[in-house]
N, C-alpha and C positions, 0 to 999 in steps of 0.2 A: 512842684507838687507831684506826688507819686501815688497812684492807686494800685494796690497789690491784688491781682487776680490770681487765684490758685487753679482755676479751671481753664483749659485750653479751648473750650467750646465757645465760639462767638455768641451763640444764642444765650448760653448761661452767663457770659460776661455782660451782655446787654441787660438781662433780667436782673442780675445783682446790682448793676450800675443804676438801673432805673429805680429799684427798690430803695437803695441807699439815698438816692436823691430825694425820693418822697419822704423817707424817714427823717432825714436831717434838714430838709428845707421846706417844712410846713405842709407836707402831703400834697405836693403839686401833682395834678393829674394829666394835664395837657402838655404837649411839647412847648407851646408858647409860654406857659407859666415857668417851665424849667429854664428856658432860655432867658426869660426876664430875670430869674434869680441867679442863674449860674453863668450866663453869658452864652455865646454861640457854641454849639456842639457839632462836631463833624462826624459823619458816618450816618448810617441808616439801620435802625433795628429791623425794619421790614425786609431789608435785603440780607440781613444776617451779619452785617459788619459790626465790629466792636465800636462802641461809643468812645470818642476821644475828646477829652477836655481841652479847650483852647488854653495855651500857656499863659495868656494874658488875664485869664479869669482869676479874681482874687480869692475865690472860695477854696478852702482846703478840706479835703476828705481825709480823715485820719486813718492810719493803717492799723488802729487798735480794734477795728471791727472784726468780728468772727469770720475768718476766711477758711474755715475747715472744709475740706473737699466734700465730705459726706453731707454736711449741713447745706452746702450750696446745692448739691444734687437733689436732695430731698425737698428743698424749698423751690427749686427752679422747675423740676418736673411736675407735671399735673398741677399747673398753677391754679386751675379752677377748683381742684380738690381742696386746697388750702383756703380758697375763698368761700366755698360752700360749707366746709367743715373745718374751721380754724383750729380746733383742738384735735384733729385726727393725727394719730401717731405715725407720721410718714417715715421716720427712721427705720421702722420695722420692715418697710417694703421698699427700701432704697434701691434694691436690685431691679425691681419691676417698673418703677415709675419712669425712668428715662426711656425705656422701650415703649411704654404706653404713650408718652408724650411724642415720641418720634413718629408713631403711627396714628396720631391724632385721636387717641381714645380719651373721651371726656368722662367726667363723673356720671353724667346721664347715661352714657354707654355702659358703665359698670353696673348701673342699677336696672337697665332695661334689656340689654342684649344677653344672649346666652353665653355662658362661660366658655363653651367650646369655640364659638365664633371669635371671642376676644382673644383666646389663646392662639388661635391660628393667625389672626390678624397681627398680633404683636410678637408672635413666635416665642411664646413663654410657656413654661410648664403649666399644665391644666390645673393641677392641685394648688399651685401658688396663686393662680388667677381666681380660683374658687374661694380661697382663703381671703384674698383681698376684697372680692365682691361682697362676701358675707360680712367682713369688717366694716365696709362702707355702708352697707344697708343697716347694720346694727347701730353704727354711729349716727346715721341720719335719723333713725327711729328714736334714739335716746335724745337727740337734739330737739326733735319735735314733740317729745313727751308721749309717744305712742308705743313705746317698746313693751313687748309682752314676753314673759318667760315661758318658753315652750320646750326647753331642753329636757327638763324633768318629765314633762308629759310625753314627749317623744320617746324617751328611754323607757318609761313605764309601759307605753303601748307595745313595745317590742319584747317586754319581759313579763307578759301576762301568763299566768298559769291557766290550766284547763278550767279550773273553777271560776277564775275571773272572766274568762271568755263566755262561759255559760251564764254567769250572772249578768253580763253586759249584752247578751243575745236579745235582739228585738227585731221584729219584722213588721212590714206594712201589708195590710190585707188587701185583696182584690175585691172584697165585699161579696164573695161567693164561696161557699164552703167547699165545693168540689174543686174549684181552681186553687184555693188555698191548700187543700190537702195534697194536690199534685205538686205544689211548690214547697212542701214541707213547712207550711205555716204562712207563707207569703214571701215578699221581697226582703231579704236580710240587709241589715245595716253593716257597714264596714267592708263591703265588697262592691265590685263593678258587675252589674247585671245587664246583659244585652237582650233586647227584644227584637227579633228579626223576622221578616216576612215580606211578601210581595205587596204591591199596592192594593188596598182594599181588604187586607187580611185582618185588620183591627188593631194595628200597632198604636195609633193615636188614641183610640178609645181606651185601650189598656192603660196608657200613660196618663190620660186625663182622670181616670178613676183613681189612680195612685195619688195624683195631686190633691184630691179631696179627702181620700181615706187617711192620708198621713196626718191630717189635722185632727182626726178623731183621737179619743183617749185610748190607752192600752186596754185590751190586747189588739184592737184593730189598727190603731195608728200610733203616732209618736207625739201627739199634742204639740206640733211644731209647724212653722211656716215651711213653704216649699218654693223651689226655684225651678223655673222652666226656661231653658236656653234653646231657642229655635234657630235653625240655620236655613230654613226654607220659607216658612210663612209665619205670620204672627199667631199668638196664642188664641185658639178658638173659644173666646169667652161666651159666645152664644150657647155652645154645647155644654160648657161648664154650668151655666145658669140653668139649662134644662135638666142636667143631672141633679143639681141641688133641689130642684122643685119636684122631681119625679122618683128618684131612687129611694126605696123604702128605708135603707140603712142611714141615708143622709138626712132624710126628712125627720126621722125619729131621734136623731142624735142630739145630745145636750152636752156641751154647747155645739151649735151647728157650725159646720165649716163655712167659710166665706171666701169670696174672691179677693178680699183685702190681704189675705195671707198667702196669696200666690204671686210671686215676683216673676216678672217676665223680662227676658233679654233677647234681642235679635242680633245675631252675628252673621252678616251677609258674606263675609269672606274669611279666609283662613287666618290672616293677620289679626283681625279684630277678635276672632275666636280665641287665638292663643293668648292675646293680651288680657282678655276678660277672664279666662280660666286661670291664668297664672297670677294675676294681681287683684282683680276686682272680686272674684268669687270668694276667695278665702276671707276677705274683709266682710263681705255680705253675710257669709255663713256665721261668723262670730257676732256680728252686730244684730242680726235678726233671728238668731237661733234656728237656722235652717237645718233640717235633718234629711231632706230629700232633694237631690239634684237630678234633673232630667235633661238630657241632651238629645234633641230631636232635629236632625239625625246626625250621626257621627260621620257618615260617609259623604254627605253632600258637598262640603267645602273641599275635601280632599279630592273628590272626583273632578270638581270644577278647576282645581289648581293644577293637578298632575295628569289628568286625562282629557284635557281640553283639546279641540282640534288644532292641528299645527304645532303641537308640543314637541314634535320631532320623532324620529325613529332611529333605530340602530343604537349607537353609543349614547346619543342624547336621551333616547327613551329609557335606556337602562339606568342612566344617571338620575332621571326623574323618579324612577321606581325606587332606587336606592335612597334618595332623599325622602321620598314618601315613607319608606319603612323607618327611617330614622325619626321622622316627625311623629309617626304612630307610636314608637317606643317611648318618646318623650311624653306624649299625651297619656299613654297608659300609666307611666310612672307618676305623673302629676295627679291623675284621678285616683290612683290607689293610695297615694299619700294623703290626699284629701279625705277619702272615705275612712281610712284607718285612724288618722289623727283626730278628726272631728266626729268619728263614730256616726257617720251619716250614710245613707244609701245613695249610690250613684247608678242611675238607670239610663242607658243609651239605646236609642232606636237605630237600627241598621237596615240598609237596603239589601236587596238580593239581585243577583244576576242569573241569566239563563246558563245552564250547563248543557253543552252539546255533546252528543255521543254518536256512535256509528250505527245505532239501532240494534235490534235483536232482542233476546230475552231479557237482558239486563244491561244497562249502560255501563256497569262496572266490568262485566265479564267479557264484553265484546269490543272494548276500546284498547287499541294498542298504546302502550305507554313506555316511557323510558325509565330505567331503574339502574341500581348499582350492580356491579358484577357479582357481589355476594348474593343479591336477590335472584339473579338469573341462574346462579349455580344451585341455589336451594329450591328453585321453583318446582322441580320435579318431585320433591319429597314431601310436599304439603298435601295432606289428605283433603278430600272433597268437603269435609265438614267444616273446614276453616273458612270457607267462602260463604258469605251470607247471600248467595244468589238464589234464584227461583229453582229449587231442586225438582219440584214436580214437573214444571214446564221443560226443564233440561232433560229429564228422563224421557219425556214424550219426544223431544227432538232427537234424542239418541236412537229411539226406536224407529223413527222415520229415516234418519240419515246418520248413522253412527259415526262415520268418518268425519263429516263436517262438524258435528257437535263436539267431538273430542278435540278437534283442532281449535274450535272456538273457545272451548273450556280451558285448554292448557295454555293458550296464548296470552291469557290474562291472569294467570296465577302468580301475582307479583305483590308480595306483602309490603314492599318498599315504595310502591307507586302511590301517588297522591289520590288517584281514582279509587284505589283499594282502601285507603285509610280515611278519606274524608267523610265516609258514611258515619263515622263515630263522632264527628265534631261539627258537621254542618247542619244536620237535621233532615237532610234529604239523601236518598240513595241507599237507605238501609232496609227497605221493604223486602222481605223474603219472597213475596209473590206479587211483584209489581204488575199493574195493568198497563195497557197501551197508553192510556191517558196519564198515568203516573210517570211513565218514562218520558213522555212528551213534555211534561211540565216540570222537569227536574230543575232545581234551583241551587244556588250556593251563596252564602252571605258575602257581602262586599268586603274589601280591604284585605282579603286573603288570610294566609296562615299567620302572618306577623301580628295582625290585630287579634286573632283568636287566642294567642298566647298571653295577651294583656288582660283578658277578662276572666272572671271567676265563674260566671254562670251564663249560659246561653238558653234562651227560650225562643222556640220557633213557633210562629203562628202560620198554620198551613190552611189554605183554602182550596176547595175543589168544586167544580160545577156539577150539578145534578140535572140531568136531562129528562124531560117528561116524554110521554108518548106523542107520536106524530112527527112530521118533518115539515119544515118551512121551505117553500119553493124558492128556488134561486135560479135566475136566468143563466148565470155563468156556470152553475153546477147542476147538472140534470138530476143528480141524486138528491139534491137539496141539503139542508142542514137540520140537525135535530133541534128541538125546542128546548132552550135553557129555562129551567123552572126556578132554580134558586142556587145559592152558594152554601156549601157546608164548610164550617171552620173548626179547626182543632188547635189546642194549645199543647205543645210538646216540650218537655224538659230534655234538652240535648245533653248537657253536663252541668254539674253544680257541686260545690264542696259539702253541702249540707243535706242533700237529698239525691237519691239514685235517679238515673235517667228513666224516661218513660218506657223505652223499649223500642224494638225495631218497627219500622213503618209507623202505623197509627196505633199499635198495640200499647195500651196504657195512656195514650193521649186523651185529653178531655175535650169533648166536643162542646162548643159554646155558640151562642147567638148574640147578636147585637140588637137591642131594642131601644126604645126611647128612654127607658129608665136605666140603661146601662148594659153591661155584659153580664151574662148569666149562663151557667152550664146547662146543657140539654139533658134532661132526664132520660134514662134508657127506656126504650119502648119494647113491646113484644116483637118477636121476629116477623109476625104478619104485618105489623104496622111500620116496619123500617122502610125507609126510602132506599131503593136500589140505585147504585151509581152505574151509569151506562157510559161506555166508551164512545168516543167519536168514531164514525165509520172510517176504516182504514182505506 
């Protein structure tokens, strides 16, 4: 008896041998059944040795079986792929399958892992791996009967004319005319909008209002369900119920918004967040007709994952930041594709961090920064008008001490530095006449410049304290502390594709207040009735 193997790989020999035994001898599954039918077999498949038939065995395996090398390789590699998808065209990917099998890449890995990770693990070209992963996913969907044709829709979404974009333009109202006017009509669909601000600035109240207003009919809403993805705490249903009972626009609406159309998901860690956004959210959007997706907040899980204590320093810390940047780019691409393909609004809440400076008239003018040689060469030719610093206070300083002021002024004329440029995309630091309290409470949105490039619109919610007359006695401080009377809040458009920015400082920003019935803009009062903001004693 002779068995003709055309492959030299022991593993492939064993696989083909075992399959032929099952095919020609009744589909035996266990080694005991094989031995009962074919007699004793020497060798071990587990150790990678070729199976050898005992010469005394009367069973004959003919050499007429197909022993083409390519056929053997495609059948032997990725054995679970042929088991999960029997009709999958493995000959088209015969070059990839052996390497995937060697590195223990399963069909589940092709469906769940990122293509970049699979390509690195199997040392294969990224484009080939992407093509294989897409083919496996499409074959699985066809096998399950859930395949949907999105090719034409995706191509048409990238080939829209200006008229098509205008016809498809829709926004979600904040239920306040002044706030909507500052936003160019509301929150637009098809884009990623970020709402950033410190704790207590009103981010959650802003998002909860959008959850309910999106259910209203046009032009205030989209007549659709909404999705709220929380990374920190559960959906505050008590506050939503209060808004439904007290907000005038929601009470008089027909049909009225309900909590049944608000879908809530909690993602406590980065791994679950990525899985939910990548696989579950697209299905939920199509199944429930969701047109508004809120992620509150985008920075929480990334901070917990990459900025936790003991994460390392030096090279390890740099590697963590590089990995975080890569994950943020993937998240931005995922959310942009979802917003564009499904024509839904994606709104994310972002935290802020304190920005430290060396003090002085302006945190931008007096902070030493590093820059490129080109910026250092051109720094002396930049006129004073190009710096949005406090001109009046600077002139006073020059009158008192001209030498020190000129030194402070020229040491920071650096258009290539982050301190100089971030005033145009953070929402803080662009006040032409900052007070001492403004400089002390300087903020910057979390996740840095990498995340800023992923969003289309940034809305900054700014709060500042208002101190009343009188001083509260303090044992540790003989001068005491001023009495905090209330907080004032502003909504400011930092940048957006559909509306111009609010302006430097609080110029053009809309002051608002938070009441039991929701957010509403503060109507302008006379100069005599305005509350004056007082700085903390220096």
